C-alpha positions as CSV (number, residue, x, y, z in Angstrom):
1,M,101.0,164.6,122.0
2,R,98.6,163.1,124.4
3,V,95.0,162.7,123.3
4,S,92.2,162.6,126.0
5,R,89.9,159.6,126.4
6,R,87.0,161.8,125.7
7,R,88.3,162.9,122.3
8,I,89.0,159.2,121.4
9,M,85.4,158.4,122.5
10,L,84.1,161.1,120.2
11,I,86.2,159.7,117.3
12,E,84.7,156.3,117.9
13,L,81.2,157.6,118.1
14,G,81.6,159.7,114.9
15,A,83.1,156.7,113.1
16,G,80.1,154.6,114.2
17,V,77.6,157.2,113.0
18,A,79.6,157.6,109.7
19,A,79.7,153.8,109.2
20,T,75.9,153.7,109.6
21,L,75.3,156.5,107.1
22,L,77.8,155.1,104.6
23,T,76.2,151.7,104.9
24,L,72.8,153.0,104.2
25,G,74.2,155.1,101.3
26,A,75.9,152.1,99.8
27,L,72.7,150.2,99.9
28,G,70.8,153.1,98.3
29,L,73.5,153.3,95.6
30,L,73.3,149.6,94.9
31,L,69.6,149.6,94.7
32,F,68.9,152.7,92.7
33,A,72.0,153.6,90.7
34,P,72.4,152.2,87.2
35,L,75.6,150.1,87.6
36,I,75.0,146.9,85.6
37,A,76.1,147.2,82.0
38,Y,74.3,145.3,79.3
39,C,74.2,145.3,75.5
40,S,70.9,146.4,74.0
41,A,71.8,145.2,70.5
42,V,70.1,142.0,69.4
43,G,72.4,138.9,69.6
44,H,75.2,140.5,71.6
45,P,75.9,139.2,75.1
46,V,77.4,141.7,77.5
47,A,80.5,139.5,78.0
48,Q,81.6,139.9,74.4
49,S,83.6,142.9,73.4
50,S,81.8,143.0,70.0
51,C,78.9,145.1,71.4
52,P,78.9,148.5,69.8
53,A,79.5,151.4,72.1
54,S,76.2,153.0,71.2
55,A,74.3,149.9,72.3
56,I,75.7,149.7,75.8
57,R,73.0,150.5,78.4
58,Y,73.0,150.5,82.2
59,A,70.4,149.1,84.6
60,T,69.9,149.0,88.4
61,L,70.2,145.8,90.4
62,L,66.5,145.8,90.7
63,H,65.9,145.8,86.9
64,A,68.9,143.7,86.0
65,G,67.5,140.6,87.8
66,A,70.4,140.0,90.2
67,S,70.8,136.4,91.5
68,A,69.8,135.2,94.9
69,G,73.4,135.0,95.9
70,T,73.9,138.7,95.1
71,W,70.9,139.7,97.2
72,T,72.1,137.5,100.1
73,F,75.5,139.1,100.0
74,L,74.0,142.6,100.0
75,V,71.7,141.9,102.9
76,G,74.4,140.1,104.8
77,M,76.9,143.0,104.3
78,L,74.1,145.5,105.3
79,L,73.3,143.6,108.5
80,V,76.9,142.9,109.6
81,S,78.0,146.4,108.9
82,L,75.0,147.8,110.9
83,I,75.8,145.5,113.8
84,G,79.4,146.8,113.8
85,A,78.2,150.4,113.7
86,V,75.7,149.8,116.5
87,G,78.5,148.3,118.5
88,A,80.7,151.3,118.0
89,I,77.9,153.7,119.0
90,G,76.8,151.6,121.9
91,E,80.3,151.3,123.3
92,A,81.2,154.9,122.8
93,R,78.0,156.6,123.8
94,Y,76.4,154.2,126.3
95,G,79.4,152.2,127.6
96,W,77.8,148.8,126.8
97,R,80.6,146.2,127.3
98,W,79.0,143.6,125.0
99,S,79.1,146.0,122.1
100,I,82.9,145.7,121.8
101,G,82.4,142.2,120.5
102,A,79.7,143.4,118.1
103,L,82.1,146.2,116.9
104,W,85.0,143.9,116.3
105,A,83.0,141.0,114.8
106,G,81.2,143.4,112.5
107,T,84.4,145.1,111.4
108,L,86.2,141.8,110.7
109,L,83.2,140.3,108.8
110,V,82.6,143.4,106.7
111,F,86.3,143.7,105.9
112,A,86.3,140.0,104.8
113,G,83.1,140.5,102.7
114,C,84.6,143.7,101.1
115,A,87.7,141.8,100.3
116,L,85.8,138.8,98.8
117,G,83.5,141.0,96.7
118,V,86.0,143.7,95.7
119,R,85.5,143.0,92.0
120,G,81.7,143.3,92.3
121,V,79.4,144.9,94.8
122,G,81.7,144.5,97.8
123,A,83.8,147.5,96.8
124,V,80.8,149.8,97.4
125,Y,81.0,149.0,101.1
126,L,84.7,150.0,101.4
127,P,84.0,153.5,102.9
128,A,81.8,151.9,105.6
129,T,84.5,149.3,106.2
130,L,87.1,152.0,106.7
131,A,84.9,153.9,109.1
132,L,84.4,150.7,111.1
133,C,88.1,150.1,111.2
134,L,88.6,153.6,112.6
135,A,86.0,153.0,115.3
136,A,87.6,149.7,116.2
137,Y,91.0,151.3,116.5
138,A,89.6,154.1,118.6
139,S,88.0,151.6,120.9
140,L,91.2,149.7,121.3
141,L,93.1,152.9,122.0
142,R,90.6,154.2,124.5
143,H,90.7,150.9,126.5
144,R,94.4,150.9,126.4
145,L,94.5,154.4,127.9
146,A,92.0,153.4,130.6
147,R,94.3,150.7,132.0
148,P,96.5,152.0,134.8
149,R,100.2,152.0,134.1
150,R,102.6,150.0,136.2
151,A,105.3,152.0,138.0
152,P,108.8,151.0,136.9
153,A,110.5,148.6,139.3
154,S,113.1,150.4,141.3
155,T,116.4,148.6,141.7
């Protein structure tokens, strides 16, 4: 089955828009959803398993007092993933040649950040990472179809 270049361009554009929305949704989730568990009982740190189940509470990153490294990681993932999404949209919709580099750089860096932070906040960016991977693949496929094929050599 042969797929047209226009359909592949629409897939790349849709994946870029989806990556943008998923990135902003991940940021909203991390800022406002109560994800950080803590023990409200006196004298029980959260790392110990001796905290009673009735004393476990959840807080947002804003209220939990996240470290500067966590905030740096979140802002970095946000910026890199938005750069990749803008690259996908720019290359698919407007034909900007420079945006191919932004798409691939953003995709690879977000994938690396998601892999490094998979046990923490990095896993929240996985849907946006997969959308960027789809956009990068569609970009590669579209450019491969755009190249003229060589005629087989006749003997």
